[in-house]
N, C-alpha and C positions, 0 to 999 in steps of 0.2 A: 693408320687406324687409331682411333681414340683408345686410350688405355687408362688403367688405374695404378695407383702406387703399390697396392697389395694384391697381386693376382691370387694369393692363397685364400683371401676372404671368399666365403661361399654361403650357401643356403643356411648353414648352421652357425655362422658368425653372429654374435650378439652385438646389439647397438653399443653397449659399453665398451667393447673391444675397439670398435671403430672410433668412438669419441676419444678414447685414450691414445689412439694412433695419430690423431690430428689435434692435439691440444691447442696449438697456436691458431687454429681456425675457429676456435670457440672462445678462448680466454679474452675477456673484455669486450666481446661483441654483443650486439642486440639481435635477438633471434625470435621470430614468431613461429608458433606451431598452432595450426587450427585443428579442431576436432579432438580436443583433449578430454578424455574421461578415463577412469581407473581401469576399465575393461577393454581398452583399445591400444593400438600402437602409437597413437598420439601421445599417450602418457609415457610409454617406455622410450619414445623418441626424446621427449622433454627430460626425462630422468637421466638419460645418457648425456645429454647436453649439459644439464645442471652439474654433473660430476666434474666438468672441466672449467668451471667458473666463468660463465658468461656474465657480462655486466647487467644485462636485462634479458629476462626470458618472459615473453608475452604469450600467454596461453589464451586461445580464443575458442569459444564454443557457444552453442545455442542456450544451454542451461547453466546459469551462473553457479548454482549450488554444486553441480558436478565439477565444474572447473575449479571452484574454490576448494573442493575436497582434494583435488590433485595438487593444488598449491600448498595446502597444509601438509600433505604427505611429502612433497618435495622439500619443504622447509625443514621438516624433521630430519631429513637426510643431509641436505645441503643448505644450511641456514644463511649463508653469506651472499646468496644470489638475490637480486631484486626481481621479484615475480610480479607480473601485472596481469590482471584479468580483463579480457576484452569480450564483451557480449556481442555475438553476431549470429544471425540466422541467415545462412547462405542461400536459402530458398527465396528470400525476400530482398529485392534490390533496395528497398527503403531501409531495411536493417543494415545491409551491407554499406550503404552510403553513410548511415549514422555511425557505424563502427569505424569506418575510414576517417570520418571527420573527427571522431573522438581521438583516435591515434594521432592524427596530424596536429591536434591541439596540445599534445604532450610536449611542451617546450624543453623539458629535461631529457627527452629522447629525440635528438635531432636527426638520427639516421637509423636505418634498419639494414643490417648486413646480410641476413638470411631470412627467407620466408619458406616454411615447409607447409604446403597446402595438403593436409592429411585428412581432413574431414570428408565424409561421404555417406551416401545412402545407397541401398541396393535392394532389388527384389520387391519393389512396391507392387502389390498384387493387382490393383485396378489402375488403369490409366488415370493419372491425376495431373492437373495443371497447377502451377504455382499461382500466387496472387498476381503475377505479371503475365499470366497466360502462356507459360512455357512448361513443357513436360518436366515433371518434378526431378527425375534423375539428372537431366541436362541442366536444369535451373540450378540445382544444388551443387552437383559435382563439377560442373564447368563454369557456368555463367557467374555464379557467386564468387568463386575463387578468382576468376579472370577479372571481374569488375573490381574486387577488393584490391588485388595486386596492382592494377592500373591506377586506382585512385590514390594509393600510397607510394606511387613510383618516385615521387620527389625525395622521399627519405631513403629509398634504395639508391638513387642516383647520388645523393649526398654521401652515402657510405662508399660508393664505388670511386668517388673522386679522390679519396685518400687511401685506396686499397689497390693491391696488385690486380692486373686484369684477370677477370674470371673468378675473383675471390668472393664477390657479392653474388648471391645465388637465389634463384627461384626454383623450388623443387615441387613438382606436382606428383602426388601419390596416385598412380593409376592402378592397374591390375593386369591380369593375363589377357584381358579382352583385346588389346591391340594386336595380339598374335592371330586372332581369328575374325576380327571385325573391322568395319570402316564406318564412315559417316552415312547418315540417312538424309541426304541433302533435300530431297524432294518432299520430305514428310517428317520434319523433326518432332511433330506433336502426335505422331502415330494415329493418323486419321484415315489412312489408306490401307486396304488389304495387302498383305505381303506379296501375293502373287501379281498384284497390279503395280508394284514398284519396278523401276528399272532393274534389270537382272543384277547389275553390279551392287545395288543397294539392298537386295534381298538378304535376309539373315542366313547364317550357316545352319541349315535345318539339321544336318547330321550331328553337328556339335550340340545343338540344343536338345535333341532327343537323348543324347548321353546325359544331359542334365535333368532328365525326368519329364520332358515335354514330349509325350509319346503320341499325342493326337495330331491331326492334320494342321500344321502351322501355316500352310499357304493361305488358308482362309481367315486367319487371324489378322487383326490390325496391330494389336499390342501384345507383346510377350514380355513379362517382367524382366527376365535376364537380358533381353535384347535392349530394353531401355537403359539398363545399366551399362551394357557393353559399349553402346554408342557414346555415352558420356565419358567413358574411360579412354576411348580413342581420342576424344577432344582434349583430354589432359596432355597427351603427347603432342598433338598439333599445336596447342597453346604454347608449349615450350619452344617449338620450332619457329612459330611466328614471333615470339618474344625475342629470340636470339637475332633474328633478322633486324629488328628495330633497336636492340640494346647492346649486343655484344661488341661490335666494332666501335660504336660511338661512345659507349659508357663503360664497357668491360663487365656488364652484368650477364651472367651465364644462367640459362634456364634448361632444365632437363626433367624427365619423368621416370618413374620407377614402378616396377611390379614388386610389391613387398612380400609376395608369397601368399599361401593360403593359411589363414590364421583364424582361430575361434575368437570372434569379436562380436560386438553388438550389430555389426553390419548385416548379419544374416537374420535379424529379428523379424523382418518382413517376409522372409522366404516361407513358402508353404511346405507341408510335411513331405510331399512327393519330391520336391527339389532337394530338401535336406537329406532324404534317403538316398537320392541319386549321388549327391556329393559324397556321402559316406561310402557308397559302393565304389566310387572312383578312387577314394582314398584307400579302401581295403585292397583294391587292385593295383595300388602303387602308381596310379595315374597322377594323383596329386598327393603330396606329402605335407601334412600339417606341420607347422613350425610354431615355436613359442612366441609370445608377445615380444620378448626381448630380441629374438631373431627377426621378428617382423619389422623392427625399426632399422635394421642394419643397412639395408640398401638405400633407404632415404638418407641416412647419415653419410654414406660414401658420396652420394650425389651432392650433399650439402657441404661437405668438408674437405674432400680429397683435392689438394691443390694441383695434382697432375691431370685431373679430369678436364677434357676439352670436348667441345662438339665440333666435329669437322663435317663440312658439306662437300659431297663428291658429285660432280656433274649437275650441280644445281638442284638435285632432287633427292638423292640418298643422304639422309642425315645420320651420320655415324656418331654415336654417343647420345642420341636423343632419348634413348630408352635403356634403362639398366635393369638387370635381373640377377638375383643371387650375388649382389655386390659387385657385378662386373658389367661393362658395356655389352649390350646384346643387339644382335641383328635379327631377332625372332619376330619382331613386329612386321605386319604386312606392309607392302609398298605404299598403299593408300593411307596407312596410319602414320607414316613417316614422310609424307610427300610435302615439299615446300609449297606446291600449288594448292594442295588441300588445306595447308595451314593458313594460307592467305584467304581462302574462302571462309574458313572458320573465323578469322579475325574480323572480316567485314560483316559476317553474320552476327557476331557477338556485339559489334558496335551498333548494328541495327536494332538488336533486341534490347539494348540498354539505352538506346537513343542518345548516344554520346560517342564522339570520335576522340581518339587519343593520339597525341604526337608529342615527342619529347626532344 
């Protein structure tokens, strides 16, 4: 069974504690964090990393002014780190390709040791397609990160060549969604009524009602939280597909995490009914809110803990593919951690970006 170095780390552990526990995994390294703004876990993740003297900390985001504000705040605390701003709109493949090309052109940064794909959107109220014709949750939360990571893979491979096996990491920040959801293969753009989907692809109606969707969801095509859920399942499957291609050959380890329920800008698109339902769930101790600092801790365990490994059992059950509360978790559904599902997602992703990747 995949394990971690510190079994005592839990939901209340803060990111700075994790970073201090693994200084050698940070010091002198080049690390990318996406989705960095002062009101999110991307910033507290970067803050914890900066405390342990990485050589280069690359902060990526859609709005340069927000990223720059983070850099200025970090400089005031940890002035000796080289911070780099990378503009990227993960919903746009054109922007993703430009950002990757920009990073690849930085000759003074020949390798990337860790990428933490932390950016995300959620609860978009109306079905929206990206400029590439892909449902916006899926385009942003999965395709953008997957494409960017694949495009800069040469720098991850370069880092892995001079590092212990498994030290070079890809971390995808998912959510609790993989514990109750799976992919919607037959209809990724939400054009089909839920009741007309194959039964295995229909959403968990009981769960969504608890989140405030009390009307008949079987006649709906698109439900905001369902769009989010499917994209977050893809975060886990991305890691499983990446490990198949990268771990044995190059020693690059990929995994996904549920950071917990945190007050961030992620909920800015949620309607009042859903927000009220979330509050009720919290009041009833179904969900426990945690701080921004604690929201970064599981990502940092996934990025830094040298003991962490992903083990595959019977070719299908991926142990260590999903972390919750700073520990390896088996709470994700079978379809959210299936090697076969991961292969389907990889092929679909290549189709949607019109490019195949092999290393």
